C-alpha positions in Angstrom: -177.3 150.8 -19.6 -180.7 149.4 -19.0 -182.0 146.1 -19.9 -184.8 147.7 -22.0 -182.3 150.2 -24.0 -180.2 147.5 -25.3 -183.2 144.4 -26.0 -183.9 145.6 -29.7 -179.9 145.6 -30.7 -179.7 141.9 -29.0 -183.2 141.0 -30.6 -181.8 142.0 -33.9 -178.4 140.4 -33.6 -179.8 136.8 -32.8 -182.2 137.2 -35.8 -179.2 138.1 -38.2 -177.1 135.4 -36.6 -179.9 132.8 -37.4 -180.3 134.1 -40.7 -176.9 134.6 -41.7 -174.3 132.7 -39.5 -173.8 129.1 -40.3 -173.3 126.8 -37.1 -169.6 127.0 -36.9 -168.9 130.9 -37.8 -170.0 133.8 -36.2 -172.0 136.7 -37.8 -170.4 139.8 -39.3 -171.5 142.2 -36.6 -170.3 139.8 -33.7 -166.9 139.2 -35.7 -166.6 143.1 -36.2 -166.8 143.2 -32.2 -164.5 140.7 -31.4 -162.0 142.5 -33.8 -162.1 145.8 -32.3 -161.8 144.3 -28.7 -158.9 141.9 -30.1 -157.0 144.8 -31.4 -157.5 147.2 -28.5 -156.8 144.5 -26.0 -153.4 144.0 -27.5 -152.4 147.4 -27.3 -153.5 147.6 -23.6 -151.8 144.1 -22.7 -148.5 145.3 -24.4 -148.0 148.3 -21.8 -148.0 145.7 -19.0 -144.2 145.0 -19.8 -143.1 147.7 -22.0 -141.2 149.6 -19.1 -138.9 146.6 -18.3 -136.2 147.5 -21.0 -136.9 151.5 -20.2 -135.9 151.3 -16.6 -132.2 152.2 -16.6 -133.2 155.2 -18.8 -135.9 156.2 -16.6 -133.5 155.9 -13.8 -131.0 158.3 -14.9 -134.0 160.9 -16.5 -135.7 160.8 -13.3 -132.9 160.7 -10.6 -134.7 157.4 -9.2 -133.2 154.0 -7.8 -133.7 150.8 -9.3 -136.1 149.5 -6.6 -138.3 153.0 -7.0 -138.1 152.5 -11.0 -139.5 149.0 -10.6 -142.8 150.1 -9.2 -143.9 151.2 -12.7 -144.1 147.7 -13.3 -144.9 146.4 -10.2 -147.8 149.2 -9.6 -149.2 147.8 -12.9 -149.3 144.3 -12.0 -150.9 145.3 -8.6 -153.5 147.4 -10.0 -154.4 144.7 -12.6 -154.8 142.1 -9.4 -157.1 144.5 -7.5 -159.3 145.4 -10.2 -159.9 142.3 -12.2 -161.7 140.3 -9.8 -164.3 143.2 -9.6 -164.9 142.9 -13.3 -167.1 140.2 -13.1 -169.5 142.0 -11.5 -168.8 145.0 -13.7 -169.5 143.3 -16.9 -172.9 141.4 -15.5 -174.1 145.1 -15.1 -173.1 146.9 -18.3 -173.2 145.9 -22.0 -170.2 145.7 -24.6 -170.2 149.1 -25.7 -169.8 151.0 -22.3 -167.5 148.6 -20.7 -165.2 149.1 -23.5 -165.4 152.9 -23.7 -165.1 152.8 -19.6 -161.9 150.6 -20.3 -160.3 152.3 -23.1 -160.8 155.8 -21.8 -159.1 155.2 -18.5 -156.3 153.5 -20.8 -156.1 156.5 -22.9 -156.4 159.0 -20.0 -153.3 157.1 -18.3 -151.3 156.9 -21.2 -151.6 161.0 -21.7 -150.6 161.4 -18.2 -147.6 159.0 -18.6 -146.4 160.9 -21.7 -146.6 164.5 -20.1 -145.3 163.1 -16.6 -143.0 165.9 -15.1 -141.6 163.4 -12.5 -142.0 160.0 -11.0 -145.3 160.2 -8.7 -147.2 161.3 -12.1 -145.8 158.9 -13.9 -146.5 156.2 -11.7 -150.1 157.5 -11.2 -150.4 157.1 -15.2 -149.5 153.8 -14.6 -152.2 152.9 -12.3 -154.9 154.7 -14.5 -153.7 153.0 -17.4 -153.9 149.5 -15.6 -157.2 150.1 -14.6 -158.4 150.2 -18.0 -156.3 146.9 -19.0 -157.9 145.2 -16.0 -161.2 145.5 -17.3 -160.4 144.8 -21.3 -159.1 141.5 -20.8 -161.9 139.7 -19.2 -164.4 142.0 -21.6 -162.8 140.2 -24.2 -163.0 136.6 -23.2 -166.5 136.8 -22.1 -167.6 138.7 -25.2 -165.7 135.8 -27.2 -167.4 132.7 -25.3 -170.8 134.6 -25.7 -170.8 135.0 -29.6 -168.6 132.4 -30.8 -170.2 129.0 -31.7 -168.6 126.1 -29.7 -167.2 124.6 -33.0 -165.4 127.7 -33.8 -163.8 128.7 -30.3 -160.5 127.4 -30.7 -159.9 129.4 -33.5 -161.3 132.6 -32.2 -159.2 131.7 -28.7 -156.2 131.5 -30.8 -156.3 135.2 -31.8 -156.7 135.8 -27.9 -153.6 134.0 -26.9 -151.7 136.0 -29.4 -153.1 139.2 -27.3 -152.3 137.3 -23.9 -149.1 135.8 -25.0 -147.4 137.8 -27.6 -148.0 141.0 -26.1 -146.1 140.7 -22.9 -143.4 138.9 -24.9 -142.8 141.5 -27.5 -143.1 144.8 -25.0 -139.4 144.8 -24.5 -138.8 144.1 -27.7 -141.0 147.4 -29.0 -139.6 149.2 -25.9 -136.0 148.3 -27.1 -136.8 150.0 -30.3 -138.5 152.8 -29.7 -135.9 153.5 -26.9 -132.7 153.1 -29.4 -134.2 156.4 -31.6 -136.4 158.1 -29.3 -137.0 159.3 -25.7 -139.0 157.2 -22.9 -142.2 159.6 -23.8 -142.5 158.1 -26.8 -143.3 154.7 -25.5 -146.6 156.5 -24.4 -147.0 158.8 -27.2 -147.1 156.4 -30.0 -149.5 154.4 -28.3 -152.3 157.3 -27.3 -153.1 157.8 -31.1 -154.0 154.2 -31.3 -156.0 154.4 -28.4 -157.9 157.3 -29.2 -158.9 155.6 -32.7 -160.1 152.6 -31.0 -162.3 154.8 -28.5 -164.0 156.6 -31.6 -164.1 153.3 -33.4 -165.6 151.8 -30.5 -168.2 154.6 -29.8 -169.2 154.2 -33.7 -169.3 150.7 -34.3 -169.0 148.5 -31.5 -172.2 146.7 -31.0 -173.7 145.3 -27.8 -173.4 141.7 -27.6 -173.6 140.5 -24.1 -176.8 140.4 -21.8 -176.7 142.9 -18.8 -178.5 141.6 -15.8 -179.0 142.9 -12.3 -176.2 142.1 -9.6 -175.6 144.0 -6.5 -171.9 144.8 -5.2 -171.1 143.5 -2.1 -168.5 146.2 -0.5 -167.0 143.6 2.0 -166.1 141.5 -0.7 -164.4 144.4 -2.7 -162.3 145.2 0.1 -161.3 141.6 1.0 -160.4 141.3 -2.9 -158.2 144.2 -3.0 -156.5 143.3 0.7 -156.1 139.7 -0.5 -154.9 139.8 -4.3 -153.0 143.2 -3.8 -151.3 142.1 -0.6 -150.2 139.0 -2.2 -149.0 140.5 -5.3 -147.2 143.5 -3.4 -145.8 141.0 -1.1 -144.2 138.8 -4.1 -142.9 141.9 -5.8 -141.0 142.8 -2.3 -139.1 139.3 -3.0 -137.5 141.0 -6.4 -135.7 143.5 -3.9 -133.9 141.3 -1.6 -130.6 142.4 -0.5 -127.8 141.1 1.8 -129.9 141.8 4.7 -132.8 139.6 3.3 -136.1 140.2 3.0 -138.0 143.2 4.3 -140.6 142.8 7.4 -143.1 144.7 5.2 -143.0 141.9 2.6 -143.8 139.2 4.8 -146.6 141.5 6.4 -148.0 142.1 3.0 -148.3 138.3 2.0 -149.8 137.6 5.8 -152.3 140.0 5.6 -152.9 139.1 1.9 -153.3 135.3 2.5 -155.9 135.9 5.7 -158.0 138.4 3.4 -157.8 135.9 0.4 -159.1 133.1 2.8 -162.0 135.3 4.1 -162.6 136.4 0.4 -163.0 132.9 -0.7 -165.3 131.9 2.4 -167.3 134.8 1.7 -168.0 134.2 -2.0 -168.8 130.8 -1.3 -171.4 132.0 1.2 -172.9 134.9 -1.2 -172.9 132.4 -4.1 -175.8 130.2 -2.4 -178.0 133.5 -2.9 -176.2 134.5 -6.5 -174.7 137.5 -5.2 -171.0 136.4 -5.4 -168.5 139.3 -6.6 -166.7 136.5 -7.9 -168.4 133.2 -8.4 -165.9 130.6 -7.3 -168.3 127.8 -8.4 -166.4 127.9 -11.7 -163.8 125.7 -9.9 -166.4 123.0 -9.7 -165.5 122.2 -13.2 -162.6 119.8 -13.1 -161.5 121.0 -16.6 -161.7 124.6 -15.5 -159.4 124.0 -12.2 -157.2 121.8 -13.9 -156.7 124.3 -17.1 -156.1 127.4 -14.7 -153.4 125.3 -12.7 -151.7 124.9 -15.7 -152.3 128.2 -16.9 -150.9 129.7 -13.9 -147.8 127.6 -14.3 -147.0 129.0 -17.6 -147.6 132.6 -16.5 -145.0 132.0 -14.2 -142.4 130.6 -16.5 -143.2 133.4 -18.8 -142.7 136.2 -16.6 -140.1 134.8 -15.0 -138.3 134.4 -18.4 -139.3 137.8 -19.6 -137.3 139.2 -16.6 -134.3 137.0 -16.8 -133.4 136.6 -20.4 -132.7 140.5 -20.8 -130.6 140.6 -17.7 -128.9 137.5 -19.1 -128.2 139.3 -22.8 -127.5 142.7 -21.1 -125.4 141.9 -18.1 -123.6 138.5 -18.9 -123.3 138.7 -22.8 -122.8 142.4 -23.1 -125.8 142.9 -25.9 -127.1 146.1 -26.2 -130.8 147.2 -25.4 -131.4 146.8 -29.4 -129.9 143.5 -29.6 -131.7 142.1 -26.8 -135.0 143.3 -28.1 -134.3 141.7 -31.9 -132.8 138.5 -30.2 -136.2 138.1 -28.1 -138.3 139.4 -31.1 -138.6 136.0 -33.3 -139.8 134.2 -30.3 -143.0 136.4 -30.1 -143.5 136.3 -33.6 -143.3 132.8 -33.6 -146.2 132.7 -30.7 -148.2 135.0 -32.8 -147.8 132.8 -36.2 -148.7 129.5 -34.3 -151.6 130.6 -32.2 -154.2 130.7 -35.2 -153.0 127.2 -36.2 -153.3 125.9 -32.8 -156.6 127.2 -32.5 -157.9 125.8 -36.0 -156.0 122.4 -34.4 -157.8 122.6 -31.4 -161.2 122.7 -33.2 -160.3 119.5 -34.8 -158.6 117.1 -32.2 -159.1 118.5 -28.9 -156.8 120.0 -26.0 -154.3 117.1 -25.2 -153.0 116.2 -28.4 -151.7 120.0 -28.5 -150.9 120.2 -24.5 -148.5 117.3 -24.2 -146.1 118.1 -26.9 -146.5 121.9 -25.9 -145.5 120.8 -22.1 -142.6 118.7 -23.4 -141.2 121.6 -25.2 -141.7 124.1 -22.6 -139.6 121.8 -20.4 -137.0 121.2 -22.7 -136.5 124.8 -23.5 -136.2 125.8 -19.8 -133.6 122.7 -19.1 -132.1 124.6 -22.3 -131.7 128.0 -20.3 -130.1 126.2 -17.4 -127.2 125.4 -19.8 -126.5 129.0 -20.9 -122.9 130.0 -19.7 -121.1 133.6 -19.6 -119.5 132.6 -23.1 -122.4 130.8 -24.6 -123.8 132.1 -28.0 -126.5 134.4 -28.6 -127.6 131.6 -31.0 -128.2 129.0 -28.2 -130.3 131.6 -26.3 -132.4 132.1 -29.3 -133.0 128.5 -30.0 -134.0 127.8 -26.2 -136.5 131.0 -26.6 -137.9 129.8 -29.8 -138.6 126.5 -28.5 -140.0 128.0 -25.2 -142.3 130.2 -27.2 -143.5 127.2 -29.6 -144.5 125.1 -26.5 -146.5 128.1 -24.7 -148.3 128.6 -28.2 -149.3 124.8 -28.3 -150.8 125.4 -24.6 -152.3 128.8 -24.0 -155.1 128.5 -26.8 -156.2 125.1 -25.7 -156.2 125.9 -21.8 -158.4 129.2 -22.4 -160.7 127.5 -24.6 -161.1 124.5 -22.2 -161.3 126.4 -19.0 -163.8 128.8 -20.6 -166.0 126.3 -22.3 -166.4 124.1 -19.5 -168.5 126.6 -17.8 -172.3 127.3 -18.0 -172.9 130.8 -20.1 -173.9 132.8 -17.0 -170.3 132.1 -15.5 -168.4 133.5 -18.4 -167.6 137.0 -16.9 -166.7 135.1 -13.8 -164.3 132.6 -15.4 -162.6 135.4 -17.2 -162.2 137.6 -14.4 -160.6 134.5 -12.5 -158.1 133.8 -15.2 -157.3 137.2 -15.7 -156.5 137.7 -11.8 -154.7 134.5 -11.5 -152.8 135.5 -14.7 -151.6 138.6 -12.6 -150.9 136.6 -9.6 -148.6 133.9 -11.3 -147.1 136.6 -13.4 -145.9 138.5 -10.0 -144.9 135.0 -8.7 -143.0 134.1 -11.5 -141.1 137.4 -11.5 -140.5 137.3 -7.6 -139.2 133.6 -7.7 -136.7 134.1 -10.7 -135.5 137.4 -9.4 -135.1 135.9 -5.8 -133.2 133.2 -6.5 -131.0 135.4 -9.3 -130.3 137.7 -6.3 -129.8 135.6 -3.6 -127.4 133.3 -5.5 -125.6 136.0 -7.0 -124.9 137.6 -3.4 -123.6 134.4 -2.3 -121.0 134.0 -5.5 -120.0 137.9 -5.3 -119.1 137.3 -1.5 -117.0 134.3 -2.4 -115.0 136.2 -4.6 -116.7 135.8 -7.9 -116.5 138.5 -10.5 -120.0 140.6 -11.3 -120.4 138.9 -14.4 -119.9 135.4 -13.1 -121.8 135.9 -10.2 -124.7 137.2 -12.4 -124.6 134.3 -14.7 -124.5 131.9 -11.6 -127.6 133.4 -10.3 -129.3 133.3 -13.6 -128.5 129.4 -13.9 -130.0 128.9 -10.7 -133.2 130.7 -11.4 -133.6 128.6 -14.6 -132.9 125.5 -12.6 -135.6 126.0 -10.0 -138.0 127.0 -13.2 -137.0 123.7 -15.2 -137.8 121.7 -12.3 -141.2 123.1 -12.0 -141.7 122.7 -15.4 -141.8 118.8 -15.0 -145.2 119.4 -13.4 -146.9 120.7 -16.2 -146.6 117.1 -18.4 -149.1 115.4 -15.7 -151.2 118.2 -15.6 -151.6 118.1 -19.4 -152.5 114.9 -19.1 -155.2 115.8 -16.6 -157.0 118.0 -19.2 -159.9 116.0 -21.2 -158.8 114.9 -24.4 -161.9 116.0 -26.4 -162.8 119.2 -27.4 -165.2 121.0 -25.1 -168.4 122.1 -26.7 -170.0 124.1 -23.9 -171.5 123.3 -20.5 -174.7 122.8 -19.1 -173.7 122.0 -15.3 -170.7 122.5 -12.9 -168.8 119.3 -13.0 -167.0 118.2 -16.2 
C-alpha cells in the first residue's frame, strides 16, 4: 500500500474528525475501526490458552505423549515471540486494512488446517500459522487505538483492550472445557473459523485505513537475531516444564544460552540502528521511565496470570477431583469479572490516573496468591473461587492503567514499536510464568513422591510450593506500582518521563 493511495482517506478522516468529534471522543469511522479490531483480536488471543484443557483428549485421539501434546501451546507462544518483534516494522510499512487482512487470513488459514488435521504434525503446523496471524493483531490493535483515540479518552478505550489481553487467555480453558464436554476437539477450531471469515469480510468492506505508513527498510540481521533471541528464550523456558527425575535437559540450557547471547546482540544492534532511525524494534521506548516501569510491572502480571492458568486446572482436577467441565465453570467467574471491571477501570483511569488503581490492584493480587498458598487437598472449591476472583479483580485494576501509561508516555511515531515491545514481553513473561510454576510444581512433587507421599498429596505439595514462590514474587508489585506516576499520561513529545 503506497502513501499516495491512502492519503485521500486520511485527509477525509482528519476533516471528519475535526468537524464531528469532540476532543474526548473518537469519530464514528475510527470507532468502527477499533471495534472491528477489538472483536477480532479477542477471538485470536482466545486461542493461545484454549488447548490446555484439551491436551488429555488429544493425547488419547492422536496417540501422543504429554510432552509432545504440550507443544501445541508452546509452539503458539514461540511463534508469537518470534513474529511480534517484526510487527513494529511491518505496521510502519502498511496501513490498517492490509495489515488486518494479512493477520486474519493467516489466522483463519491456520484454524482451517487445525480443524481438518489428520495427525499431530499437521495440527502443530496449523497452530503455528494461527499464531503468526495472532502476533500481528495485538500490536495492530494497540497502535491503531493510540493513534486515533484522544488522550482524554484513552483509559476508556484501553479498558476494552485489557478485556482482550487478559480475559481472553483467562476464559480460554473454560470455553474449551464447555466445547469438549459435548463435542470433539476439532470443534474448538470449527466454531472459531466462521467468526474469523466474517471478520475478514467485514474488515475488507468496512475497516478504514487510520494509520500513516512510512518508508522503513528491514534489517535481515536484526530479524535473525530477534528470532534466535526471543525464540531461544521461550523454547528454553518451555523446556523447564518437562523436568523429570533426571533434571533439566541439556537442550534447554543450550537454548537459553543461545537465546541470551542473541538477545544481547539484538539489543546492541537496535541501539546502533536507532541512531539512523532504522531499528527493527526501536528500544528508545525504554528511555521513557513510565514506559519502562509499566512494562516491568506488566511482565510480572503475565508471569502470575499464565502460571495460575496452568496450576489451577491441575489442582482442581488432580487434587480436588473435579471434572473438566466443573473446572471450566469454576474459573469462569474470574474471567467474567475481569471483563466487567475493565471498562469501569478505564473510565476511572481517565479521571484519577494510574496510581490510585495500581496500588489496590497490586495488594489484591498479592492477597490472592497468598490465598492460593493456603489451598489444601481437602480445601473447598469455594476457597479456590474466592482467591481466583480476588486475583481477577486485582489484575483488572492493573492492566488498563499499565497499558495506557506505557504507550501514552511515548511520542506517536513510536507507538508501533512500543506495542511490539509490550506484546513480545507478554509472550516471554507468559512462558516464564508457565516454566517457573510448572518447574517448582514438578520438582517438589517428585521429591514428595520419592519420600513416600501419595500421588494426590505429592501434587498438592508441588502446587503449594509453586504458589508460595508466586506469592513471594508478588510482593515486588507494590513498590513498582508506587513508581508509576500518579497523574494520567496525556501524551508525549519526548523520551524521558
